[in-house]
N, C-alpha and C positions, 0 to 999 in steps of 0.2 A: 425574313432575311436570315435570321439566326436559327439554325437547327440544333436543338439541344439533345444530348444523349446522356444516359446515365453511365457512370463508371461502376461496373458490376462488382468489382472486387477491390478491396483495400487491405493493407496490412494492419494487424493488431499489434499490441505491445510485445507479443512473443514472436514477431516477425512472420506470422502466419496470415494467410488470406482468409477473410471472412466475408460473407455476403452482406449486402447493404441492409437487408431486412433484420439482421442480427443487431444492428445498432439503432435502427429506427431513423437513421439519417440518410439523406441522399446528397450526393455531390454532383453537380451539373457542370458539364464542360460545354461551352458554347463553340459551335463551329460556324465559320463565316462562309456562306455560299456565295462565291464570286459572281455566279450568274445572276443571283438576286441583286447584288450591288450594281451590276451593269444595267439590270432592268430598271432599278429605281433611279440610277443616274440618268438613263435615257428619258425616263418619264419626266425628270426635272427639266429636260431640255424642250419638252413639248409644250404647246400652248395650254392655257387654262381649260378645264374640262367644258366650260360653257361655250367655248368656241366651236362652231360647226365644222368639223373636220372628219375625214373618213375614219371609221373605227379600225383600230389596230389590234389584231389578235395577239394575245400574249405568247402563243406558241410560235408566232412568226417573227418574234423580235430579233432573232439572230441576224437576219440580213440588215436590219436598220442599225443594230449595234455595230456591225462591221463598218457601216458607212460613217457613223459618228466617230468611232475610234480610229478611223483611217486618217483623221486629222492630227494624229500624234498621240492618242490615248492608247494605253496598253491594257487597261482593265485591272490594274493593280491597286493596292491601297493608296499608293502615291498619287493616283489619278483622282481619287475621291477626296483626299486631304492634301491640298496644295499650299505649302507654307512659303512659297517664293514671294519676294516683294512685289507689290502691285501698286498701281496708282491709287491715291487716297481720295475718297469722296468727301472732300472738305469744303466745297463751295456751297454757300447758302443761297437762298432765293435772291436776297439783296445783292449778292455778288454777281449772280448771273445777269440780273437786270442791268447793273451798272457796267458789266463787261461789254455787253452788246451795245449799250448806249454810249459808253466811252469810246468804243471802237469806231463810232460813226461821227460823233461831234468832235471835229478837229479843225485843222487848217482849211479843209474844204468849206466849212461854214464861216470861220473867223476871217479868212482871207479871200478864198476863191469866190465867195458870194458877191463880192464887190465887182469883179470882172463879169460875173453872170448878169448882173443888173445892167452894167455898161454895154454888154454885147447884145442882149435880148430885150432890154427894157425891163422895167419892174413887172409888167404884166406877163411878158414872155418868160421871165425867170420863174414866176409863180407856176405857169403852165408846165414848164419843163420839170421842175422839182416835184410837182403833183403827179405827173405821169410816171416818173421814175419811182415815186413813193408807192404808187399802186402796184407796180411790178415787184418792188421789194416786199410788199405785203404778201403777194402770192408766193414769192420765193420762200419767205419765212414760214408760211403755212405748210409748204412742202417739207421744209426742213423740220418743222415742229412735229409733224406726223411721224417721220422716220426716227428722229432723235428721241422721242418718248417711247416708241416701240422697241428701239434698239439703241439705248444710250451708251455709246462707246466713244472713247477719245480718238481724235483724228478721223472723224466720221465721214468726210466727203469721199475720200478715196476708197474707204472700206465699203460704203454703200454702192458706189459705182462698180467696184470689183465684184460684189456679190449679186447685184441686181441687173447689171448690164454685161460687162466683159472685164476680165482681170486686166487686160491691156489698158482699158479706159481708167480703171482704178489706179494702175501704176502711173500712168501719165498725169492724172489729176493730182495724185499724191505728191509727186516730185515737183509739179508745177506750183502747187500751193505752198510747199515747203520753200521753194526758191523765192516765191513772191514775198513771204514774210521775212526771209533771211535778208533780202535786199532792202526791204522796208526798214529793218534795223539800221542798215547803213545810211539810208535816206534821213532817218530821224537823228542819227549821230551828227550828220552834216548840218541839219536844221538847228540842232541844239547849239552847235558852235556859233552859228550865225545869230541866234537869239542872244547869246551871251555877249557877242560883240557889241550889242547895243549899250551894255553897261561897262564892259571891260575890253575895249578894242585892242589893247596892247598885249593881251594874252593870246598866244598862238592857238589856232582853232583846234588842232589835234589834241591839245591838253584837255579842253572841255569835252571833246568826244570820248576820250579815254575815261574821264571822270563819269560821264553819263553811262558808258558801257558797264563800268564797275557797279554802278547803282542798280541798273536794271538786271544785271546778272545776279547780283546779291539778292534781289527781290524774288528771283525765280529759283535760287539754289537750295533753299532750306525747306520749303513746303509750299503746296499749292495755295494754302491759306495766305501766305505772304504775298503771292501774286494777286490773289483775289482781293485782299484787304487794300493793297496799294492801288489797284485799279478802281476799287470802290471810291476811295478818297480823291483820286485824280478825276474821275468822272463826275463826282459831286461838285468839285470846283468848277468844272466846265458847265454843268447844268445850272448852277447858281449864277454864273456869269451871264448865261443866255436869258435866264428869268429876269435878272436885274436889267439887262439890256432892253428887253421887251417892255418892262414897266417904265423905265426912264424914257424910252422912245415914244411911248404913248403920251407921256407928259410933255415932251418936247414938241410933238406934232400938234398938240392942242394948246400950246403957248403957256402951259403951266410953268414950264421951265424954258429959259432962253428968250422969252419975250416975243417970239415970232410964231404966228399961226400958219402952219403948213397945210393942214387939211389933206385934201386929195389932189391939190393942184400939181405938185411935183410929180406925183404918181401918174396922173393923166397925161402930163406932157411927155413922159417917157413911153407909155403905152407898151405895144408889142413891136419889136424890131425885126420883123420878117424872118429871113434865114438865120438870123442870130439865135433864134430859138433852137435850131438844130445843134449848133455848137454848144449851147448851154445844156441841152439835153444830155450830151456826152459828159460835160463837166459835172452835172448833177449825179450821173451814174457813178463816177469815180468818188464823189463825196459820200455816197451811201455805203461804200465798201467798208467792210469790217463788221457789218450787222450779223453776218453768218458766224461770227466767233462763238456765239452761244452753242452752236452745234459741236464745236471742238470741245468746249467746256462741259458739255452735258455728261461726258464720261467720268467727270470728277465732281458731279453735283451730288449732294446728300440724298435728295429725293427727286430724281429726274422726271418721274411720272407726274409729279405735282408741280415742281419748280420750273421746268422748261416751258410748258404751255403758258404758265402765268407770266414768265419773263417775256416770252414772244409777244403775247397780247399787249403787255404794257409798253414794251420797247417801240413797237411800230408806231403807235399813236403818239407817243412822246416825241419820237424823231420827226414825224411829219409835222406835229404841232410846233416844235422848236424851229425847224427849217422854214416852214411856210410863214410863221409869224415874224421870224427874224428878217427874212427877205422882204416881207411886206413893210416892216419898219424902215429898212434901208431905202426901199423905193419911195416911201412917203416923205422922207427927210432929205436924202442925198440925191441931187439931180443925176440922171443916168449919164449925162455928158461931163460930169465932174472928172477931170483927168486923173485925179488920185485913185479912182476906183480901178482903173486899168493897171495902175502901178503897184497896188497892194501886194506884198509878198513877205515872206518870213524875214527878209533882210531889212525891211523898213516897216516896222509895226506902227509907226506914227501915222501912216495913211491907210491903215486897216479901216474898213467901213464901220466896224464897231468903235474904233478909236474916234472917228469923225463924229459919230452920234454922241459919244460920251463927252466930247469937247463942247458940242452944242448944248449939252445939258449942264455945262458949267463945271465939269470935273477936270481940273487942270492937269493932274498927274495921270491922265487917261492912258498915255502911251506907256508909262511904266506899269500900270495895272494890266494892260493887255499883253505886255511883254511877259509878265509873270504867268498869265493865263496860257499864253502860247507855249511857254516853257513846260508847264504841266501837261499840255497837249502832246508835246514832243516825247516826254518821258512816258506818258500813257501809251502812245503808239508803239514806242520801242519795247515797252514792257509786254504789250499784247503780242507784238511780232515775235519776240523770243519765246513766249509761251506757245503760241499757235504752231510755229514751225517745229519746235521740239516735240510736241505731241503728234504732229503729222509724221515726222520722221520715225518716231517710236512705233506708230501703227504700221508703217511700211516695213519696219524690221520684223515685227510680230508676224506679218503676212508673208515674210520671206522675200520681200521686194527691196530690202536694204540689208547691208551686212549685219550679222548676228550681234556684233559688238554693241549695236545701238539698242538692243533689247534690255540692257543693263538698267535696273531701277534701284535706287537706294532705299533703305528702310523707311525713309520719310516720303517715299512715293515720287521721287524725282528721276526722270530719265536723264541721268547725268551726262552721258556721252553725247546724246542728242543735243542737249543744252550747250555743251562746250563747243561742239562742231558748228552749231548755228551762230554762236557768238563769234567764233573765229572767222567764218565766212562773211558775216556782217562787217567785221572790222576790215577784212581784206577788201571788200567792196568799197568801204569808205576810203581806204587808202588810194584807190584808183582816182578819187576826186582830187587828190593832192599832187598828182604827177601828170606831166604832159598837158594837153589842152582839155582834159576831162571827157574826151570822146568815149572812152571805155565805160566810164561811169554813166554817161548819158544813155548808152546803149543798154547797160544793165537795167537802168530804170525803165526804159521803154519795154524791154522784155517782161519786166515785172508788172508794168502798167496794165496789161490786158489779162493778167493771171486771175484777178478777182472776178472778172466777167466770165472767164472760162470755168471757174469754180461754180458760179451761179448757174451756168448752163448744165454743169454736171449734176447739181442739186435737182434742177427741174426734170432732167431726163431720168435720174435715178428714182425720183418719186413717182413718175409716170409708170415706170416698170415695176416698182414696188407694189403700187396699188393693184395693178393688173395681175401680178403674181399672187398677191394676197387673196384676191377674189377667186382666181382660177384654182387655187389649192384648197378651196372650200371654207375659208374663214369668213366670218361675218364682220362687215365694215363697222357695224355698231359696237363691236368689242374693242376697237382701237382706243388706246388711252387718250389720244388727241386726233381728231379727224379734220383734215384740211377741207376747207370749204370750196365749193364750185369746181370740184374735180369732174372732168379733165381740163376744164377751161383754164384753171390756175397755172398748172405747170406748162401748158402750151403757150399761154400768154407770156409767162416769164421767159420761156425759151426763145420766143420770137423777138421780144424786146432786147434781150441780151445779145442775140445774133445781130440785130440792127445796130446796136451800139458798137459791137466789134467791127462791123463792116464800115460804119460811118465815122469811126474815130479819126480817120485820116482826112476828114473834111477840110480842116484848115490847111493841111499840106497840099491837097488837091486844088484848092481855090487860091493858093498863093500865086503871086506873079513876080518873078517867074517860078514855075514849078521846079522844085529841087528833088531829084530822085532819091537822094540819101535820106531826106526828111520823110518821104513816103515809106521807104523801107523801114526806117526807124519806128514808124507808127505800127507796122504790122509784123515786126520781127518775132513777137511773142507767139503768134499763131503757128508759123512753121516749126518753131522750137517744140511746141506741144505735140504737133503732128509727128515730128521726128522721134520723140520719146515713145509715143504710142506705137508707131510702126516698128521700132526696134524691139520692143517687148513682144509685139504680135508675131514678128518673124522668128525670133529666138525661141519663144515659148509655145508658138503655134496655138495661141488661145483662140477661143471662139465665143460668140455671143451665147450667153446662157439661156436655154429654153425656160420659159416662165414657170413651167411645172417643176423644174429642177432648182429654182432659185432657193437659196438657203435662208429661211425665215426663223430658224431656231437657235443656231449657235450664237452664244453671247448673251442670251436672255435668262440663263439659269438662275441668277440671283434675284430675279424679279418675279419668278413664278412661284 
């Protein structure tokens, strides 16, 4: 890289030139060959040498260099040494595991599991959650392969934009950002309802503002603040589930409570026919949030090691917790208990978890579960603010959002992305306080399907990624993490997610009488996504990227 040349003459004490040989010393001046810098920089963008890829002749590097630096590089020293603030890789393996685990264990398990057992019967609920669990397994395998090969923040839209079509990436990015921004509003509302259990005289908006300040503070200072908070929030939820399962076994076997349930209650409920379909949809919504690990991969200390480890642990723990919890509920609480259908965040006293704790003789069960639900709400809001801010940052970096949102503080925080998301979340919350709440309900309905659309994007992106990877001459065995059962995995996940999207209006269609507005509310998120996609497609005239031209290099420099 550095070409040295000798300085042939220098002045002596008499201000006369003398040759170098006269002093026996040599002075070397180093010249920087910028072509060599470009060559080495480009080499750092290429895969490891052991990957089977076409041989690139050094004399023909000029064309490839042009394609790389067309993304904004100039070939100057500033391109080699970049001192601009970046996201910090401050999340440890334990943070990643708990982020994904905490994003899934929430009100879907603590509250909605009761209505699932009532609707489908204990057997039907187990079938529905098991099938969705298998789909989530394949989806996480897809995500794991891409996130370890290309660990970047806000990964979903970036993968889709690089592996499929920039328009798909644009639509997925804004769809996912909106989803979590509205989730922040939902959790602010839920938080105020939880606090009403203890302090009904305090206005709901007061608690919502307090909770917004808390989760904003956790995200403002460093990614470690978010990760550490999420670790402890998730730990509380995990311990609650473990204690619930342990006490449930004791209650079922008459060690506590004095009544032996065995399998009699479970067998009475059995499988409730078409109720399984409705529960299938509920289970899908309950598992949303698992994909957060893909967003957090870009700020993991060692994504090649930590992401696969977290994905493997999280799936089995989630399935274990959900399946065992629903089994315990089905063994102890009759499926026709009216309290199961009534359980919601506004009445924790009839949560299925609370009912089992009471049977175990724990008198203050309602207060305990209210506290757990409160941590669940804070956890979901914390994750929502984090995920949406990183997604918006990635959109800005790709030129799909205003440049303003590329601003990152020296602590690695996308400050304007965070503030905008918090503001949108608060505005969405305010819609629940005025009028009859119709606007707020529609906002939630649009957000409701966004998670499934993101899963569709993950499955489709992985299918295209693996095909491009092989077509461009890479060896699949060189992948840091290899998804199992390809192409069955992404195809199965894609089909199941499609089924859930189509079938989510089952309750609205089967209602008597059928109300058109309810059906529209169920599916409104799909045309919104399509509209965003078409708008970008028409304005930018983007096309599906040929597999041979898919970019598998940019963004991997620091891992090579």
